[in-house]
Biopython code that builds the backbone (N, CA, C, O; Angstrom):
import numpy as np
from Bio.PDB.StructureBuilder import StructureBuilder

atoms = [
    (1, "MET", "N", (0.706, -0.929, 0.059)),
    (1, "MET", "CA", (0.272, -0.373, -0.094)),
    (1, "MET", "C", (0.886, 1.112, -0.191)),
    (1, "MET", "O", (1.844, 1.152, 0.581)),
    (2, "ASP", "N", (0.690, 2.470, -0.904)),
    (2, "ASP", "CA", (1.182, 3.334, -0.999)),
    (2, "ASP", "C", (0.751, 3.912, 0.141)),
    (2, "ASP", "O", (-0.443, 3.896, 0.439)),
    (3, "ALA", "N", (1.869, 4.602, 1.059)),
    (3, "ALA", "CA", (1.843, 5.807, 2.078)),
    (3, "ALA", "C", (0.638, 6.840, 1.914)),
    (3, "ALA", "O", (-0.340, 6.999, 2.644)),
    (4, "ARG", "N", (1.111, 7.687, 0.388)),
    (4, "ARG", "CA", (-0.100, 8.276, 0.267)),
    (4, "ARG", "C", (-1.447, 7.810, 0.090)),
    (4, "ARG", "O", (-2.297, 8.672, 0.312)),
    (5, "TYR", "N", (-1.937, 6.497, -0.304)),
    (5, "TYR", "CA", (-2.985, 6.043, -0.347)),
    (5, "TYR", "C", (-3.537, 6.062, 1.266)),
    (5, "TYR", "O", (-4.653, 6.379, 1.675)),
    (6, "PHE", "N", (-2.456, 5.649, 1.955)),
    (6, "PHE", "CA", (-2.873, 5.127, 3.486)),
    (6, "PHE", "C", (-3.082, 6.095, 4.029)),
    (6, "PHE", "O", (-3.968, 6.041, 4.882)),
    (7, "LEU", "N", (-2.303, 7.574, 3.777)),
    (7, "LEU", "CA", (-2.706, 8.540, 4.623)),
    (7, "LEU", "C", (-4.196, 9.502, 4.076)),
    (7, "LEU", "O", (-4.666, 10.392, 4.785)),
    (8, "LEU", "N", (-4.768, 9.129, 2.748)),
    (8, "LEU", "CA", (-5.712, 9.504, 2.155)),
    (8, "LEU", "C", (-6.659, 8.896, 2.991)),
    (8, "LEU", "O", (-7.456, 9.592, 3.619)),
    (9, "LYS", "N", (-6.657, 7.540, 3.075)),
    (9, "LYS", "CA", (-7.683, 6.421, 3.689)),
    (9, "LYS", "C", (-7.763, 7.256, 5.002)),
    (9, "LYS", "O", (-8.676, 8.040, 5.263)),
    (10, "MET", "N", (-6.451, 6.927, 5.970)),
    (10, "MET", "CA", (-7.075, 7.822, 7.617)),
    (10, "MET", "C", (-7.695, 9.400, 7.514)),
    (10, "MET", "O", (-8.299, 9.904, 8.461)),
    (11, "GLU", "N", (-7.496, 10.003, 6.419)),
    (11, "GLU", "CA", (-8.484, 11.396, 6.785)),
    (11, "GLU", "C", (-9.766, 11.086, 6.082)),
    (11, "GLU", "O", (-10.740, 11.747, 6.444)),
    (12, "GLU", "N", (-9.911, 10.336, 5.287)),
    (12, "GLU", "CA", (-11.328, 9.675, 5.100)),
    (12, "GLU", "C", (-12.249, 9.235, 6.659)),
    (12, "GLU", "O", (-13.374, 9.524, 7.065)),
    (13, "HIS", "N", (-11.415, 8.627, 7.073)),
    (13, "HIS", "CA", (-11.871, 7.786, 7.927)),
    (13, "HIS", "C", (-12.015, 8.807, 9.288)),
    (13, "HIS", "O", (-13.073, 8.641, 9.896)),
    (14, "TYR", "N", (-11.279, 9.633, 9.737)),
    (14, "TYR", "CA", (-11.280, 10.925, 10.623)),
    (14, "TYR", "C", (-12.281, 11.278, 10.510)),
    (14, "TYR", "O", (-13.155, 11.045, 11.344)),
    (15, "GLU", "N", (-12.564, 12.308, 8.880)),
    (15, "GLU", "CA", (-13.928, 12.895, 8.533)),
    (15, "GLU", "C", (-15.094, 12.340, 8.912)),
    (15, "GLU", "O", (-16.030, 12.960, 9.418)),
    (16, "GLU", "N", (-15.057, 10.976, 8.640)),
    (16, "GLU", "CA", (-16.479, 10.311, 8.756)),
    (16, "GLU", "C", (-16.809, 10.009, 10.153)),
    (16, "GLU", "O", (-17.976, 9.917, 10.533)),
    (17, "HIS", "N", (-15.846, 9.861, 10.885)),
    (17, "HIS", "CA", (-15.848, 8.728, 12.419)),
    (17, "HIS", "C", (-15.453, 10.709, 13.812)),
    (17, "HIS", "O", (-15.470, 10.621, 15.039)),
    (18, "SER", "N", (-15.238, 11.798, 13.206)),
    (18, "SER", "CA", (-15.067, 12.648, 14.293)),
    (18, "SER", "C", (-16.106, 13.543, 14.042)),
    (18, "SER", "O", (-16.941, 13.667, 13.145)),
    (19, "LYS", "N", (-15.772, 14.261, 15.294)),
    (19, "LYS", "CA", (-17.079, 15.366, 15.816)),
    (19, "LYS", "C", (-16.304, 17.263, 15.833)),
    (19, "LYS", "O", (-15.133, 17.535, 16.096)),
    (20, "LYS", "N", (-16.961, 17.852, 15.619)),
    (20, "LYS", "CA", (-15.957, 18.634, 16.224)),
    (20, "LYS", "C", (-17.011, 19.500, 17.048)),
    (20, "LYS", "O", (-18.201, 19.193, 16.976)),
    (21, "MET", "N", (-16.553, 20.696, 17.917)),
    (21, "MET", "CA", (-17.595, 21.257, 18.778)),
    (21, "MET", "C", (-19.113, 21.921, 18.054)),
    (21, "MET", "O", (-20.206, 22.293, 18.481)),
    (22, "SER", "N", (-18.756, 21.862, 17.358)),
    (22, "SER", "CA", (-19.942, 23.100, 16.595)),
    (22, "SER", "C", (-20.713, 21.597, 16.162)),
    (22, "SER", "O", (-21.906, 21.883, 16.061)),
    (23, "ASP", "N", (-20.567, 20.434, 15.929)),
    (23, "ASP", "CA", (-21.328, 19.927, 15.934)),
    (23, "ASP", "C", (-22.178, 18.955, 16.925)),
    (23, "ASP", "O", (-22.765, 17.946, 16.532)),
    (24, "LEU", "N", (-22.152, 19.422, 18.294)),
    (24, "LEU", "CA", (-22.379, 18.885, 19.407)),
    (24, "LEU", "C", (-23.701, 19.942, 19.593)),
    (24, "LEU", "O", (-23.837, 21.113, 19.238)),
    (25, "THR", "N", (-24.463, 19.163, 20.188)),
    (25, "THR", "CA", (-25.698, 19.909, 20.572)),
    (25, "THR", "C", (-25.037, 20.653, 22.177)),
    (25, "THR", "O", (-23.885, 20.629, 22.608)),
    (26, "ASN", "N", (-26.290, 21.272, 22.775)),
    (26, "ASN", "CA", (-26.152, 21.204, 23.981)),
    (26, "ASN", "C", (-25.952, 20.548, 25.133)),
    (26, "ASN", "O", (-25.261, 20.673, 26.144)),
    (27, "GLU", "N", (-26.966, 19.616, 24.576)),
    (27, "GLU", "CA", (-27.127, 18.383, 25.775)),
    (27, "GLU", "C", (-26.282, 17.583, 25.278)),
    (27, "GLU", "O", (-26.736, 16.654, 25.945)),
    (28, "GLU", "N", (-25.137, 16.909, 24.483)),
    (28, "GLU", "CA", (-23.789, 16.292, 23.921)),
    (28, "GLU", "C", (-22.782, 17.030, 24.821)),
    (28, "GLU", "O", (-21.822, 16.432, 25.307)),
    (29, "VAL", "N", (-23.006, 18.290, 25.029)),
    (29, "VAL", "CA", (-21.673, 18.965, 25.513)),
    (29, "VAL", "C", (-22.039, 18.467, 27.021)),
    (29, "VAL", "O", (-21.199, 17.725, 27.530)),
    (30, "TYR", "N", (-23.014, 18.736, 27.679)),
    (30, "TYR", "CA", (-23.293, 19.117, 28.833)),
    (30, "TYR", "C", (-23.511, 17.629, 29.715)),
    (30, "TYR", "O", (-23.656, 17.582, 30.937)),
    (31, "GLU", "N", (-23.497, 16.284, 28.670)),
    (31, "GLU", "CA", (-23.169, 15.118, 29.245)),
    (31, "GLU", "C", (-21.615, 14.844, 29.023)),
    (31, "GLU", "O", (-21.063, 13.976, 29.699)),
    (32, "LEU", "N", (-21.071, 15.413, 28.292)),
    (32, "LEU", "CA", (-19.588, 14.676, 28.370)),
    (32, "LEU", "C", (-18.979, 15.923, 29.357)),
    (32, "LEU", "O", (-17.941, 15.421, 29.789)),
    (33, "ILE", "N", (-19.090, 17.316, 29.948)),
    (33, "ILE", "CA", (-18.626, 17.285, 30.609)),
    (33, "ILE", "C", (-19.323, 16.985, 32.340)),
    (33, "ILE", "O", (-18.721, 17.214, 33.389)),
    (34, "THR", "N", (-20.786, 16.400, 32.196)),
    (34, "THR", "CA", (-20.945, 15.705, 33.223)),
    (34, "THR", "C", (-19.793, 14.377, 33.636)),
    (34, "THR", "O", (-19.228, 14.142, 34.704)),
    (35, "ARG", "N", (-19.741, 13.737, 32.447)),
    (35, "ARG", "CA", (-18.915, 12.443, 32.440)),
    (35, "ARG", "C", (-18.279, 12.847, 33.178)),
    (35, "ARG", "O", (-18.400, 12.656, 34.388)),
    (36, "ALA", "N", (-17.195, 13.701, 32.482)),
    (36, "ALA", "CA", (-15.519, 14.096, 32.698)),
    (36, "ALA", "C", (-15.804, 14.660, 34.358)),
    (36, "ALA", "O", (-14.855, 14.437, 35.110)),
    (37, "LEU", "N", (-16.571, 15.107, 34.757)),
    (37, "LEU", "CA", (-16.712, 14.699, 36.172)),
    (37, "LEU", "C", (-16.891, 14.313, 37.258)),
    (37, "LEU", "O", (-16.708, 14.627, 38.435)),
    (38, "GLU", "N", (-17.580, 13.013, 36.211)),
    (38, "GLU", "CA", (-17.944, 12.103, 37.364)),
    (38, "GLU", "C", (-16.469, 11.124, 37.041)),
    (38, "GLU", "O", (-15.841, 10.645, 37.985)),
    (39, "LEU", "N", (-16.113, 10.951, 35.847)),
    (39, "LEU", "CA", (-14.466, 10.385, 35.810)),
    (39, "LEU", "C", (-13.405, 11.424, 36.827)),
    (39, "LEU", "O", (-12.698, 10.879, 37.675)),
    (40, "LYS", "N", (-13.388, 12.528, 36.695)),
    (40, "LYS", "CA", (-12.631, 13.173, 37.848)),
    (40, "LYS", "C", (-12.791, 12.448, 39.420)),
    (40, "LYS", "O", (-12.072, 11.757, 40.142)),
    (41, "ASN", "N", (-13.977, 12.950, 39.483)),
    (41, "ASN", "CA", (-14.185, 11.933, 40.974)),
    (41, "ASN", "C", (-14.113, 10.451, 40.907)),
    (41, "ASN", "O", (-14.716, 9.905, 41.831)),
    (42, "GLY", "N", (-13.840, 10.074, 40.505)),
    (42, "GLY", "CA", (-13.555, 8.478, 40.560)),
    (42, "GLY", "C", (-14.499, 7.655, 40.030)),
    (42, "GLY", "O", (-14.248, 6.461, 40.195)),
    (43, "ALA", "N", (-15.467, 7.897, 39.467)),
    (43, "ALA", "CA", (-15.811, 7.287, 38.549)),
    (43, "ALA", "C", (-15.240, 5.872, 37.740)),
    (43, "ALA", "O", (-14.286, 5.932, 36.964)),
    (44, "LYS", "N", (-16.032, 4.495, 38.067)),
    (44, "LYS", "CA", (-15.142, 3.600, 37.475)),
    (44, "LYS", "C", (-14.911, 3.535, 35.895)),
    (44, "LYS", "O", (-15.900, 4.147, 35.492)),
    (45, "VAL", "N", (-14.208, 3.165, 34.799)),
    (45, "VAL", "CA", (-14.704, 2.814, 33.472)),
    (45, "VAL", "C", (-14.259, 1.808, 33.364)),
    (45, "VAL", "O", (-13.098, 1.499, 33.632)),
    (46, "GLU", "N", (-15.465, 0.828, 32.776)),
    (46, "GLU", "CA", (-16.063, -0.600, 32.430)),
    (46, "GLU", "C", (-15.259, -0.957, 31.062)),
    (46, "GLU", "O", (-15.456, -0.352, 30.008)),
    (47, "ALA", "N", (-14.394, -1.944, 31.207)),
    (47, "ALA", "CA", (-13.832, -1.898, 29.957)),
    (47, "ALA", "C", (-14.753, -2.372, 28.711)),
    (47, "ALA", "O", (-15.716, -3.132, 28.815)),
    (48, "ARG", "N", (-14.298, -1.802, 27.555)),
    (48, "ARG", "CA", (-15.210, -2.483, 26.371)),
    (48, "ARG", "C", (-14.794, -3.289, 24.961)),
    (48, "ARG", "O", (-14.620, -2.367, 24.164)),
    (49, "GLU", "N", (-14.657, -3.996, 24.565)),
    (49, "GLU", "CA", (-14.231, -5.174, 23.776)),
    (49, "GLU", "C", (-14.395, -4.138, 22.406)),
    (49, "GLU", "O", (-13.475, -4.169, 21.589)),
    (50, "ASP", "N", (-15.691, -3.122, 22.126)),
    (50, "ASP", "CA", (-15.954, -2.640, 20.944)),
    (50, "ASP", "C", (-15.583, -1.351, 20.561)),
    (50, "ASP", "O", (-16.083, -0.633, 19.695)),
    (51, "LEU", "N", (-14.486, -1.113, 21.438)),
    (51, "LEU", "CA", (-13.948, 0.468, 22.174)),
    (51, "LEU", "C", (-12.535, 0.877, 21.377)),
    (51, "LEU", "O", (-11.840, 0.230, 22.160)),
    (52, "PHE", "N", (-11.820, 1.283, 20.698)),
    (52, "PHE", "CA", (-10.676, 1.361, 20.533)),
    (52, "PHE", "C", (-10.057, 2.716, 20.636)),
    (52, "PHE", "O", (-10.517, 3.445, 19.757)),
    (53, "VAL", "N", (-9.282, 3.246, 21.304)),
    (53, "VAL", "CA", (-8.875, 4.735, 21.194)),
    (53, "VAL", "C", (-7.049, 4.519, 20.776)),
    (53, "VAL", "O", (-6.219, 3.679, 21.124)),
    (54, "ALA", "N", (-6.993, 5.646, 19.940)),
    (54, "ALA", "CA", (-5.762, 5.488, 18.986)),
    (54, "ALA", "C", (-4.553, 6.208, 19.344)),
    (54, "ALA", "O", (-5.011, 6.856, 20.285)),
    (55, "ASN", "N", (-3.244, 6.583, 19.258)),
    (55, "ASN", "CA", (-2.783, 7.932, 19.221)),
    (55, "ASN", "C", (-1.653, 7.674, 18.797)),
    (55, "ASN", "O", (-1.125, 6.569, 18.924)),
    (56, "LEU", "N", (-1.038, 8.833, 18.137)),
    (56, "LEU", "CA", (-0.058, 8.817, 17.552)),
    (56, "LEU", "C", (1.240, 9.811, 18.234)),
    (56, "LEU", "O", (1.254, 11.036, 18.359)),
    (57, "PHE", "N", (1.997, 9.089, 18.505)),
    (57, "PHE", "CA", (3.064, 10.223, 19.629)),
    (57, "PHE", "C", (4.413, 10.707, 18.084)),
    (57, "PHE", "O", (4.734, 10.098, 17.063)),
    (58, "PHE", "N", (4.875, 12.175, 18.728)),
    (58, "PHE", "CA", (4.952, 12.727, 17.442)),
    (58, "PHE", "C", (5.424, 13.920, 18.470)),
    (58, "PHE", "O", (5.022, 15.083, 18.474)),
    (59, "GLU", "N", (6.561, 13.198, 19.498)),
    (59, "GLU", "CA", (6.733, 13.978, 20.590)),
    (59, "GLU", "C", (8.635, 13.033, 21.298)),
    (59, "GLU", "O", (9.231, 12.069, 20.818)),
    (60, "LYS", "N", (8.900, 13.699, 22.234)),
    (60, "LYS", "CA", (9.553, 13.642, 22.876)),
    (60, "LYS", "C", (9.482, 12.079, 23.805)),
    (60, "LYS", "O", (8.541, 11.784, 24.542)),
    (61, "PHE", "N", (11.086, 10.931, 23.483)),
    (61, "PHE", "CA", (10.565, 9.891, 24.185)),
    (61, "PHE", "C", (10.202, 10.186, 25.362)),
    (61, "PHE", "O", (9.018, 9.922, 25.567)),
    (62, "ASN", "N", (10.952, 10.790, 26.531)),
    (62, "ASN", "CA", (10.418, 10.865, 27.890)),
    (62, "ASN", "C", (8.843, 11.243, 27.554)),
    (62, "ASN", "O", (8.096, 10.679, 28.354)),
    (63, "THR", "N", (8.327, 11.838, 26.837)),
    (63, "THR", "CA", (6.870, 12.671, 26.819)),
    (63, "THR", "C", (5.482, 11.784, 26.690)),
    (63, "THR", "O", (4.311, 11.864, 27.062)),
    (64, "TYR", "N", (6.482, 10.730, 25.798)),
    (64, "TYR", "CA", (6.041, 9.383, 25.634)),
    (64, "TYR", "C", (5.987, 8.041, 26.672)),
    (64, "TYR", "O", (5.030, 7.274, 26.786)),
    (65, "LYS", "N", (7.129, 7.978, 27.312)),
    (65, "LYS", "CA", (7.211, 7.078, 28.166)),
    (65, "LYS", "C", (6.191, 7.640, 29.565)),
    (65, "LYS", "O", (5.988, 6.840, 30.479)),
    (66, "ASN", "N", (5.898, 8.331, 29.596)),
    (66, "ASN", "CA", (5.233, 9.396, 31.116)),
    (66, "ASN", "C", (3.929, 9.143, 30.516)),
    (66, "ASN", "O", (3.047, 8.962, 31.356)),
    (67, "THR", "N", (3.518, 9.073, 29.162)),
    (67, "THR", "CA", (2.183, 8.926, 28.864)),
    (67, "THR", "C", (1.764, 7.931, 29.196)),
    (67, "THR", "O", (0.801, 7.904, 29.961)),
    (68, "VAL", "N", (2.532, 6.431, 28.584)),
    (68, "VAL", "CA", (2.283, 5.163, 28.373)),
    (68, "VAL", "C", (2.749, 5.215, 30.033)),
    (68, "VAL", "O", (2.289, 4.099, 30.273)),
    (69, "LEU", "N", (3.206, 5.572, 31.120)),
    (69, "LEU", "CA", (2.969, 4.885, 32.237)),
    (69, "LEU", "C", (1.982, 5.312, 32.995)),
    (69, "LEU", "O", (1.462, 4.693, 33.924)),
    (70, "ARG", "N", (1.627, 6.720, 32.477)),
    (70, "ARG", "CA", (-0.494, 7.346, 32.866)),
    (70, "ARG", "C", (-1.366, 6.380, 32.851)),
    (70, "ARG", "O", (-2.110, 5.928, 33.722)),
    (71, "LEU", "N", (-1.113, 6.010, 31.313)),
    (71, "LEU", "CA", (-2.319, 4.960, 30.909)),
    (71, "LEU", "C", (-2.283, 3.701, 32.026)),
    (71, "LEU", "O", (-3.107, 3.468, 32.910)),
    (72, "GLN", "N", (-1.006, 2.938, 31.676)),
    (72, "GLN", "CA", (-0.895, 1.913, 32.483)),
    (72, "GLN", "C", (-1.413, 1.881, 33.969)),
    (72, "GLN", "O", (-1.713, 0.769, 34.404)),
    (73, "SER", "N", (-1.494, 2.498, 34.439)),
    (73, "SER", "CA", (-1.438, 2.919, 35.809)),
    (73, "SER", "C", (-2.888, 3.064, 36.391)),
    (73, "SER", "O", (-3.165, 2.923, 37.582)),
    (74, "ILE", "N", (-4.153, 3.496, 34.959)),
    (74, "ILE", "CA", (-5.519, 3.225, 35.148)),
    (74, "ILE", "C", (-6.080, 2.291, 34.122)),
    (74, "ILE", "O", (-7.247, 2.300, 33.730)),
    (75, "ASN", "N", (-5.240, 1.577, 33.773)),
    (75, "ASN", "CA", (-5.262, -0.032, 33.213)),
    (75, "ASN", "C", (-5.617, 0.050, 32.288)),
    (75, "ASN", "O", (-6.445, -0.785, 31.925)),
    (76, "ILE", "N", (-5.239, 0.997, 31.466)),
    (76, "ILE", "CA", (-5.530, 0.922, 30.256)),
    (76, "ILE", "C", (-4.590, 0.240, 28.871)),
    (76, "ILE", "O", (-3.663, 0.896, 28.397)),
    (77, "ASP", "N", (-4.965, -1.142, 28.312)),
    (77, "ASP", "CA", (-4.510, -1.767, 27.385)),
    (77, "ASP", "C", (-3.776, -1.338, 26.503)),
    (77, "ASP", "O", (-4.212, -0.884, 25.445)),
    (78, "LEU", "N", (-2.808, -1.399, 26.739)),
    (78, "LEU", "CA", (-1.772, -0.358, 25.127)),
    (78, "LEU", "C", (-1.151, -1.515, 24.094)),
    (78, "LEU", "O", (-0.825, -2.669, 24.374)),
    (79, "MET", "N", (-1.104, -0.947, 23.034)),
    (79, "MET", "CA", (-0.455, -1.871, 21.823)),
    (79, "MET", "C", (0.760, -1.033, 21.744)),
    (79, "MET", "O", (0.593, 0.169, 21.536)),
    (80, "LEU", "N", (1.995, -1.511, 21.885)),
    (80, "LEU", "CA", (3.095, -0.648, 21.930)),
    (80, "LEU", "C", (3.985, -1.204, 20.367)),
    (80, "LEU", "O", (5.043, -0.668, 20.036)),
]
sb = StructureBuilder()
sb.init_structure("model")
sb.init_model(0)
sb.init_chain("A")
sb.init_seg("    ")
for serial, (resi, resn, name, xyz) in enumerate(atoms, 1):
    if name == "N":
        sb.init_residue(resn, " ", resi, " ")
    sb.init_atom(name, np.array(xyz, "f"), 0.0, 1.0, " ", f" {name:<3s}", serial, name[0])
structure = sb.get_structure()
């Protein structure tokens, strides 16, 4: 697979599956804020087999390593 094709497909996928703040209703924003406060106050997060989160790191190694350690400390499964 050509790198340009791969990047184009990633961009199409991102546009299809991402949202901007302007796309959200007031109720959706309120739900996000409420959930964030619950998590901040110690609410438990149930593992989901159907949910994946990805992050590409373009940072210094120390920042990457610290982020990995933080994610592992809250029981996030990582694929490195």
